[in-house]
N, CA, C and O atoms as a Tinker XYZ file with bonds, in Angstrom:
   356  protein
     1  N    -11.658000  -36.110000   16.781000    73     2
     2  CA   -10.361000  -36.093000   16.154000    64     1     3
     3  C     -9.461000  -35.180000   16.967000    63     2     4     5
     4  O     -9.894000  -34.110000   17.393000    81     3
     5  N     -8.232000  -35.576000   17.188000    73     3     6
     6  CA    -7.322000  -34.778000   17.999000    64     5     7
     7  C     -6.771000  -33.604000   17.196000    63     6     8     9
     8  O     -6.741000  -33.638000   15.966000    81     7
     9  N     -6.335000  -32.564000   17.910000    73     7    10
    10  CA    -5.741000  -31.405000   17.241000    64     9    11
    11  C     -4.467000  -31.765000   16.502000    63    10    12    13
    12  O     -4.173000  -31.178000   15.462000    81    11
    13  N     -3.695000  -32.732000   17.025000    73    11    14
    14  CA    -2.454000  -33.143000   16.370000    64    13    15
    15  C     -2.741000  -33.683000   14.976000    63    14    16    17
    16  O     -1.997000  -33.396000   14.038000    81    15
    17  N     -3.808000  -34.460000   14.829000    73    15    18
    18  CA    -4.158000  -35.020000   13.526000    64    17    19
    19  C     -4.549000  -33.906000   12.550000    63    18    20    21
    20  O     -4.140000  -33.935000   11.389000    81    19
    21  N     -5.321000  -32.947000   12.998000    73    19    22
    22  CA    -5.736000  -31.835000   12.147000    64    21    23
    23  C     -4.511000  -31.049000   11.695000    63    22    24    25
    24  O     -4.407000  -30.685000   10.524000    81    23
    25  N     -3.580000  -30.784000   12.616000    73    23    26
    26  CA    -2.363000  -30.052000   12.277000    64    25    27
    27  C     -1.558000  -30.802000   11.236000    63    26    28    29
    28  O     -1.028000  -30.189000   10.310000    81    27
    29  N     -1.454000  -32.124000   11.368000    73    27    30
    30  CA    -0.709000  -32.934000   10.411000    64    29    31
    31  C     -1.350000  -32.856000    9.037000    63    30    32    33
    32  O     -0.654000  -32.677000    8.038000    81    31
    33  N     -2.666000  -32.988000    8.975000    73    31    34
    34  CA    -3.371000  -32.914000    7.695000    64    33    35
    35  C     -3.172000  -31.540000    7.086000    63    34    36    37
    36  O     -2.861000  -31.429000    5.900000    81    35
    37  N     -3.346000  -30.489000    7.877000    73    35    38
    38  CA    -3.151000  -29.135000    7.382000    64    37    39
    39  C     -1.730000  -28.901000    6.899000    63    38    40    41
    40  O     -1.521000  -28.194000    5.913000    81    39
    41  N     -0.754000  -29.484000    7.578000    73    39    42
    42  CA     0.643000  -29.326000    7.186000    64    41    43
    43  C      0.926000  -29.882000    5.810000    63    42    44    45
    44  O      1.603000  -29.236000    5.009000    81    43
    45  N      0.426000  -31.060000    5.522000    73    43    46
    46  CA     0.631000  -31.653000    4.198000    64    45    47
    47  C     -0.060000  -30.832000    3.122000    63    46    48    49
    48  O      0.519000  -30.564000    2.069000    81    47
    49  N     -1.270000  -30.442000    3.382000    73    47    50
    50  CA    -2.015000  -29.631000    2.418000    64    49    51
    51  C     -1.342000  -28.277000    2.231000    63    50    52    53
    52  O     -1.264000  -27.766000    1.113000    81    51
    53  N     -0.859000  -27.702000    3.317000    73    51    54
    54  CA    -0.179000  -26.415000    3.237000    64    53    55
    55  C      1.065000  -26.515000    2.358000    63    54    56    57
    56  O      1.331000  -25.612000    1.565000    81    55
    57  N      1.816000  -27.581000    2.486000    73    55    58
    58  CA     3.015000  -27.756000    1.666000    64    57    59
    59  C      2.669000  -27.882000    0.192000    63    58    60    61
    60  O      3.365000  -27.323000   -0.655000    81    59
    61  N      1.606000  -28.608000   -0.125000    73    59    62
    62  CA     1.184000  -28.739000   -1.522000    64    61    63
    63  C      0.718000  -27.388000   -2.056000    63    62    64    65
    64  O      1.062000  -27.013000   -3.178000    81    63
    65  N     -0.060000  -26.654000   -1.264000    73    63    66
    66  CA    -0.524000  -25.336000   -1.700000    64    65    67
    67  C      0.647000  -24.395000   -1.958000    63    66    68    69
    68  O      0.673000  -23.682000   -2.961000    81    67
    69  N      1.620000  -24.399000   -1.041000    73    67    70
    70  CA     2.792000  -23.545000   -1.236000    64    69    71
    71  C      3.527000  -23.913000   -2.530000    63    70    72    73
    72  O      3.925000  -23.030000   -3.290000    81    71
    73  N      3.706000  -25.213000   -2.779000    73    71    74
    74  CA     4.404000  -25.654000   -3.992000    64    73    75
    75  C      3.653000  -25.210000   -5.244000    63    74    76    77
    76  O      4.266000  -24.761000   -6.213000    81    75
    77  N      2.327000  -25.334000   -5.225000    73    75    78
    78  CA     1.534000  -24.907000   -6.386000    64    77    79
    79  C      1.615000  -23.400000   -6.611000    63    78    80    81
    80  O      1.753000  -22.942000   -7.745000    81    79
    81  N      1.529000  -22.634000   -5.525000    73    79    82
    82  CA     1.625000  -21.178000   -5.642000    64    81    83
    83  C      3.001000  -20.783000   -6.170000    63    82    84    85
    84  O      3.107000  -19.912000   -7.034000    81    83
    85  N      4.066000  -21.423000   -5.652000    73    83    86
    86  CA     5.410000  -21.110000   -6.128000    64    85    87
    87  C      5.538000  -21.398000   -7.622000    63    86    88    89
    88  O      6.082000  -20.589000   -8.374000    81    87
    89  N      5.039000  -22.543000   -8.039000    73    87    90
    90  CA     5.156000  -22.939000   -9.447000    64    89    91
    91  C      4.369000  -22.014000  -10.367000    63    90    92    93
    92  O      4.920000  -21.468000  -11.322000    81    91
    93  N      3.084000  -21.837000  -10.082000    73    91    94
    94  CA     2.222000  -21.083000  -10.987000    64    93    95
    95  C      2.394000  -19.569000  -10.879000    63    94    96    97
    96  O      1.947000  -18.835000  -11.760000    81    95
    97  N      3.036000  -19.092000   -9.811000    73    95    98
    98  CA     3.351000  -17.670000   -9.705000    64    97    99
    99  C      4.702000  -17.357000  -10.342000    63    98   100   101
   100  O      5.083000  -16.193000  -10.464000    81    99
   101  N      5.421000  -18.400000  -10.745000    73    99   102
   102  CA     6.729000  -18.208000  -11.358000    64   101   103
   103  C      7.762000  -17.653000  -10.395000    63   102   104   105
   104  O      8.637000  -16.886000  -10.796000    81   103
   105  N      7.669000  -18.035000   -9.124000    73   103   106
   106  CA     8.600000  -17.518000   -8.125000    64   105   107
   107  C      9.997000  -18.076000   -8.362000    63   106   108   109
   108  O     10.169000  -19.264000   -8.635000    81   107
   109  N     10.999000  -17.190000   -8.252000    73   107   110
   110  CA    12.375000  -17.647000   -8.351000    64   109   111
   111  C     12.902000  -17.965000   -6.954000    63   110   112   113
   112  O     12.215000  -17.729000   -5.960000    81   111
   113  N     14.106000  -18.493000   -6.879000    73   111   114
   114  CA    14.687000  -18.913000   -5.594000    64   113   115
   115  C     14.764000  -17.752000   -4.606000    63   114   116   117
   116  O     14.498000  -17.930000   -3.418000    81   115
   117  N     15.126000  -16.566000   -5.090000    73   115   118
   118  CA    15.256000  -15.406000   -4.209000    64   117   119
   119  C     13.908000  -15.047000   -3.575000    63   118   120   121
   120  O     13.846000  -14.735000   -2.386000    81   119
   121  N     12.846000  -15.090000   -4.356000    73   119   122
   122  CA    11.504000  -14.789000   -3.831000    64   121   123
   123  C     11.071000  -15.803000   -2.781000    63   122   124   125
   124  O     10.471000  -15.441000   -1.769000    81   123
   125  N     11.375000  -17.063000   -3.023000    73   123   126
   126  CA    11.009000  -18.115000   -2.073000    64   125   127
   127  C     11.732000  -17.907000   -0.753000    63   126   128   129
   128  O     11.123000  -18.025000    0.311000    81   127
   129  N     13.023000  -17.599000   -0.806000    73   127   130
   130  CA    13.793000  -17.355000    0.419000    64   129   131
   131  C     13.251000  -16.130000    1.150000    63   130   132   133
   132  O     13.153000  -16.145000    2.377000    81   131
   133  N     12.900000  -15.079000    0.428000    73   131   134
   134  CA    12.358000  -13.870000    1.061000    64   133   135
   135  C     11.043000  -14.159000    1.787000    63   134   136   137
   136  O     10.723000  -13.482000    2.765000    81   135
   137  N     10.285000  -15.141000    1.331000    73   135   138
   138  CA     9.036000  -15.500000    2.008000    64   137   139
   139  C      9.287000  -16.099000    3.381000    63   138   140   141
   140  O      8.404000  -16.084000    4.238000    81   139
   141  N     10.473000  -16.619000    3.592000    73   139   142
   142  CA    10.790000  -17.285000    4.857000    64   141   143
   143  C     11.710000  -16.466000    5.746000    63   142   144   145
   144  O     12.064000  -16.907000    6.839000    81   143
   145  N     12.099000  -15.294000    5.300000    73   143   146
   146  CA    13.029000  -14.462000    6.055000    64   145   147
   147  C     12.392000  -13.170000    6.528000    63   146   148   149
   148  O     11.451000  -12.657000    5.923000    81   147
   149  N     12.915000  -12.672000    7.594000    73   147   150
   150  CA    12.768000  -11.297000    8.025000    64   149   151
   151  C     11.347000  -10.757000    8.080000    63   150   152   153
   152  O     10.915000  -10.003000    7.207000    81   151
   153  N     10.639000  -11.154000    9.113000    73   151   154
   154  CA     9.308000  -10.617000    9.356000    64   153   155
   155  C      9.381000   -9.346000   10.206000    63   154   156   157
   156  O      8.351000   -8.831000   10.640000    81   155
   157  N     10.590000   -8.841000   10.444000    73   155   158
   158  CA    10.770000   -7.659000   11.288000    64   157   159
   159  C     10.996000   -6.385000   10.498000    63   158   160   161
   160  O     11.318000   -5.354000   11.089000    81   159
   161  N     10.839000   -6.417000    9.187000    73   159   162
   162  CA    10.926000   -5.212000    8.387000    64   161   163
   163  C     12.316000   -4.785000    7.977000    63   162   164   165
   164  O     12.505000   -3.653000    7.532000    81   163
   165  N     13.294000   -5.664000    8.117000    73   163   166
   166  CA    14.656000   -5.319000    7.708000    64   165   167
   167  C     14.929000   -5.864000    6.320000    63   166   168   169
   168  O     14.032000   -6.390000    5.662000    81   167
   169  N     16.172000   -5.737000    5.877000    73   167   170
   170  CA    16.553000   -6.249000    4.552000    64   169   171
   171  C     16.989000   -7.708000    4.669000    63   170   172   173
   172  O     17.697000   -8.051000    5.616000    81   171
   173  N     16.598000   -8.559000    3.758000    73   171   174
   174  CA    15.711000   -8.296000    2.632000    64   173   175
   175  C     14.266000   -8.129000    3.112000    63   174   176   177
   176  O     13.892000   -8.628000    4.173000    81   175
   177  N     13.484000   -7.439000    2.336000    73   175   178
   178  CA    12.081000   -7.205000    2.693000    64   177   179
   179  C     11.321000   -8.525000    2.744000    63   178   180   181
   180  O     11.549000   -9.417000    1.928000    81   179
   181  N     10.426000   -8.636000    3.701000    73   179   182
   182  CA     9.598000   -9.835000    3.858000    64   181   183
   183  C      8.578000   -9.903000    2.733000    63   182   184   185
   184  O      7.968000   -8.895000    2.375000    81   183
   185  N      8.398000  -11.083000    2.183000    73   183   186
   186  CA     7.442000  -11.319000    1.106000    64   185   187
   187  C      6.387000  -12.272000    1.654000    63   186   188   189
   188  O      6.731000  -13.370000    2.091000    81   187
   189  N      5.122000  -11.888000    1.642000    73   187   190
   190  CA     4.076000  -12.725000    2.244000    64   189   191
   191  C      3.271000  -13.525000    1.210000    63   190   192   193
   192  O      2.118000  -13.873000    1.463000    81   191
   193  N      3.865000  -13.814000    0.060000    73   191   194
   194  CA     3.164000  -14.593000   -0.964000    64   193   195
   195  C      2.857000  -16.021000   -0.546000    63   194   196   197
   196  O      1.967000  -16.652000   -1.116000    81   195
   197  N      3.581000  -16.544000    0.445000    73   195   198
   198  CA     3.339000  -17.911000    0.909000    64   197   199
   199  C      2.734000  -17.941000    2.305000    63   198   200   201
   200  O      2.742000  -18.982000    2.961000    81   199
   201  N      2.212000  -16.818000    2.764000    73   199   202
   202  CA     1.583000  -16.706000    4.081000    64   201   203
   203  C      0.371000  -17.630000    4.145000    63   202   204   205
   204  O     -0.438000  -17.648000    3.218000    81   203
   205  N      0.232000  -18.396000    5.224000    73   203   206
   206  CA    -0.853000  -19.365000    5.374000    64   205   207
   207  C     -1.832000  -18.901000    6.443000    63   206   208   209
   208  O     -1.433000  -18.404000    7.497000    81   207
   209  N     -3.123000  -19.071000    6.157000    73   207   210
   210  CA    -4.190000  -18.725000    7.100000    64   209   211
   211  C     -5.182000  -19.878000    7.114000    63   210   212   213
   212  O     -5.500000  -20.445000    6.068000    81   211
   213  N     -5.668000  -20.223000    8.296000    73   211   214
   214  CA    -6.671000  -21.283000    8.422000    64   213   215
   215  C     -7.984000  -20.684000    8.920000    63   214   216   217
   216  O     -7.988000  -19.729000    9.697000    81   215
   217  N     -9.089000  -21.253000    8.466000    73   215   218
   218  CA   -10.407000  -20.826000    8.930000    64   217   219
   219  C    -11.341000  -22.026000    8.922000    63   218   220   221
   220  O    -10.997000  -23.100000    8.429000    81   219
   221  N    -12.518000  -21.822000    9.472000    73   219   222
   222  CA   -13.577000  -22.843000    9.489000    64   221   223
   223  C    -14.796000  -22.225000    8.814000    63   222   224   225
   224  O    -15.650000  -21.660000    9.497000    81   223
   225  N    -14.898000  -22.320000    7.475000    73   223   226
   226  CA   -15.977000  -21.653000    6.751000    64   225   227
   227  C    -17.361000  -22.221000    7.042000    63   226   228   229
   228  O    -18.364000  -21.534000    6.854000    81   227
   229  N    -17.422000  -23.458000    7.494000    73   227   230
   230  CA   -18.687000  -24.059000    7.924000    64   229   231
   231  C    -18.383000  -25.174000    8.905000    63   230   232   233
   232  O    -17.237000  -25.606000    9.028000    81   231
   233  N    -19.386000  -25.631000    9.589000    73   231   234
   234  CA   -19.204000  -26.651000   10.618000    64   233   235
   235  C    -18.520000  -27.886000   10.038000    63   234   236   237
   236  O    -18.919000  -28.399000    8.992000    81   235
   237  N    -17.484000  -28.354000   10.733000    73   235   238
   238  CA   -16.793000  -29.572000   10.351000    64   237   239
   239  C    -15.757000  -29.423000    9.256000    63   238   240   241
   240  O    -15.215000  -30.426000    8.790000    81   239
   241  N    -15.459000  -28.185000    8.825000    73   239   242
   242  CA   -14.530000  -27.967000    7.709000    64   241   243
   243  C    -13.361000  -27.099000    8.154000    63   242   244   245
   244  O    -13.543000  -26.094000    8.841000    81   243
   245  N    -12.153000  -27.504000    7.750000    73   243   246
   246  CA   -10.953000  -26.700000    7.933000    64   245   247
   247  C    -10.511000  -26.234000    6.558000    63   246   248   249
   248  O    -10.288000  -27.054000    5.667000    81   247
   249  N    -10.382000  -24.912000    6.375000    73   247   250
   250  CA    -9.924000  -24.352000    5.103000    64   249   251
   251  C     -8.576000  -23.688000    5.335000    63   250   252   253
   252  O     -8.399000  -22.929000    6.288000    81   251
   253  N     -7.623000  -23.985000    4.447000    73   251   254
   254  CA    -6.299000  -23.386000    4.517000    64   253   255
   255  C     -6.090000  -22.555000    3.259000    63   254   256   257
   256  O     -6.219000  -23.054000    2.141000    81   255
   257  N     -5.761000  -21.267000    3.458000    73   255   258
   258  CA    -5.508000  -20.338000    2.366000    64   257   259
   259  C     -4.007000  -20.119000    2.234000    63   258   260   261
   260  O     -3.291000  -20.126000    3.236000    81   259
   261  N     -3.525000  -19.925000    1.021000    73   259   262
   262  CA    -2.116000  -19.622000    0.787000    64   261   263
   263  C     -2.011000  -18.379000   -0.069000    63   262   264   265
   264  O     -2.713000  -18.237000   -1.070000    81   263
   265  N     -1.130000  -17.484000    0.331000    73   263   266
   266  CA    -0.871000  -16.285000   -0.443000    64   265   267
   267  C     -1.473000  -15.059000    0.196000    63   266   268   269
   268  O     -2.556000  -15.119000    0.777000    81   267
   269  N     -0.775000  -13.949000    0.091000    73   267   270
   270  CA    -1.238000  -12.705000    0.694000    64   269   271
   271  C     -2.601000  -12.300000    0.164000    63   270   272   273
   272  O     -3.425000  -11.781000    0.917000    81   271
   273  N     -2.852000  -12.526000   -1.106000    73   271   274
   274  CA    -4.141000  -12.199000   -1.712000    64   273   275
   275  C     -4.890000  -13.472000   -2.102000    63   274   276   277
   276  O     -5.568000  -13.509000   -3.129000    81   275
   277  N     -4.768000  -14.498000   -1.293000    73   275   278
   278  CA    -5.387000  -15.809000   -1.493000    64   277   279
   279  C     -5.178000  -16.317000   -2.915000    63   278   280   281
   280  O     -6.041000  -16.185000   -3.783000    81   279
   281  N     -4.018000  -16.893000   -3.116000    73   279   282
   282  CA    -3.670000  -17.476000   -4.410000    64   281   283
   283  C     -4.287000  -18.863000   -4.561000    63   282   284   285
   284  O     -4.631000  -19.277000   -5.668000    81   283
   285  N     -4.428000  -19.589000   -3.429000    73   283   286
   286  CA    -4.954000  -20.955000   -3.468000    64   285   287
   287  C     -5.528000  -21.305000   -2.102000    63   286   288   289
   288  O     -5.174000  -20.686000   -1.099000    81   287
   289  N     -6.413000  -22.298000   -2.063000    73   287   290
   290  CA    -6.942000  -22.779000   -0.794000    64   289   291
   291  C     -7.332000  -24.242000   -0.938000    63   290   292   293
   292  O     -7.529000  -24.757000   -2.039000    81   291
   293  N     -7.437000  -24.893000    0.221000    73   291   294
   294  CA    -7.858000  -26.293000    0.254000    64   293   295
   295  C     -8.801000  -26.478000    1.431000    63   294   296   297
   296  O     -8.572000  -25.937000    2.512000    81   295
   297  N     -9.852000  -27.238000    1.218000    73   295   298
   298  CA   -10.806000  -27.566000    2.278000    64   297   299
   299  C    -10.617000  -29.017000    2.692000    63   298   300   301
   300  O    -10.294000  -29.878000    1.873000    81   299
   301  N    -10.823000  -29.269000    3.979000    73   299   302
   302  CA   -10.742000  -30.631000    4.502000    64   301   303
   303  C    -11.876000  -30.828000    5.501000    63   302   304   305
   304  O    -12.024000  -30.046000    6.441000    81   303
   305  N    -12.667000  -31.860000    5.301000    73   303   306
   306  CA   -13.738000  -32.176000    6.252000    64   305   307
   307  C    -13.088000  -32.863000    7.442000    63   306   308   309
   308  O    -12.574000  -33.975000    7.323000    81   307
   309  N    -13.113000  -32.191000    8.600000    73   307   310
   310  CA   -12.458000  -32.730000    9.786000    64   309   311
   311  C    -13.438000  -33.386000   10.749000    63   310   312   313
   312  O    -13.035000  -34.195000   11.585000    81   311
   313  N    -14.721000  -33.047000   10.643000    73   311   314
   314  CA   -15.760000  -33.662000   11.476000    64   313   315
   315  C    -16.924000  -34.029000   10.557000    63   314   316   317
   316  O    -17.858000  -33.244000   10.391000    81   315
   317  N    -16.870000  -35.231000    9.955000    73   315   318
   318  CA   -17.891000  -35.610000    8.974000    64   317   319
   319  C    -19.322000  -35.531000    9.494000    63   318   320   321
   320  O    -20.234000  -35.211000    8.732000    81   319
   321  N    -19.534000  -35.817000   10.774000    73   319   322
   322  CA   -20.897000  -35.791000   11.324000    64   321   323
   323  C    -21.480000  -34.386000   11.390000    63   322   324   325
   324  O    -22.700000  -34.227000   11.423000    81   323
   325  N    -20.626000  -33.364000   11.409000    73   323   326
   326  CA   -21.105000  -31.981000   11.459000    64   325   327
   327  C    -21.147000  -31.318000   10.083000    63   326   328   329
   328  O    -21.778000  -30.275000    9.913000    81   327
   329  N    -20.484000  -31.916000    9.116000    73   327   330
   330  CA   -20.386000  -31.317000    7.790000    64   329   331
   331  C    -21.722000  -31.397000    7.062000    63   330   332   333
   332  O    -22.215000  -32.482000    6.752000    81   331
   333  N    -22.294000  -30.238000    6.797000    73   331   334
   334  CA   -23.545000  -30.091000    6.068000    64   333   335
   335  C    -24.658000  -30.988000    6.592000    63   334   336   337
   336  O    -25.466000  -31.514000    5.826000    81   335
   337  N    -24.685000  -31.151000    7.894000    73   335   338
   338  CA   -25.763000  -31.932000    8.501000    64   337   339
   339  C    -27.023000  -31.087000    8.541000    63   338   340   341
   340  O    -26.977000  -29.881000    8.780000    81   339
   341  N    -28.134000  -31.736000    8.304000    73   339   342
   342  CA   -29.425000  -31.066000    8.311000    64   341   343
   343  C    -30.114000  -31.417000    9.627000    63   342   344   345
   344  O    -30.283000  -32.588000    9.966000    81   343
   345  N    -30.504000  -30.383000   10.355000    73   343   346
   346  CA   -31.182000  -30.612000   11.625000    64   345   347
   347  C    -32.542000  -31.233000   11.377000    63   346   348   349
   348  O    -33.297000  -30.791000   10.511000    81   347
   349  N    -32.845000  -32.278000   12.159000    73   347   350
   350  CA   -34.153000  -32.938000   12.035000    64   349   351
   351  C    -35.217000  -31.971000   12.502000    63   350   352   353
   352  O    -35.073000  -31.346000   13.553000    81   351
   353  N    -36.271000  -31.844000   11.743000    73   351   354
   354  CA   -37.272000  -30.875000   12.156000    64   353   355
   355  C    -38.530000  -31.167000   11.557000    63   354   356
   356  O    -39.505000  -30.453000   11.789000    81   355
């Protein structure tokens, strides 16, 4: 699978995660804008509630986390042949 495809899948999932975090955290418009502004420490203060991090918790899996203290996450199997495969032995 190409990296472009993985990025596209992660992008859609990331947008859904952000929307869910915004809704269930009760974020107002000002908080949402602050999440997208000013990562240089000026006014308004940067809010990292919608910060996204990706990891590979196991072979063949892409996990995307949303929120400074991990408010939500989504897993996607990106390499089915490697996902939870048992070595022949």
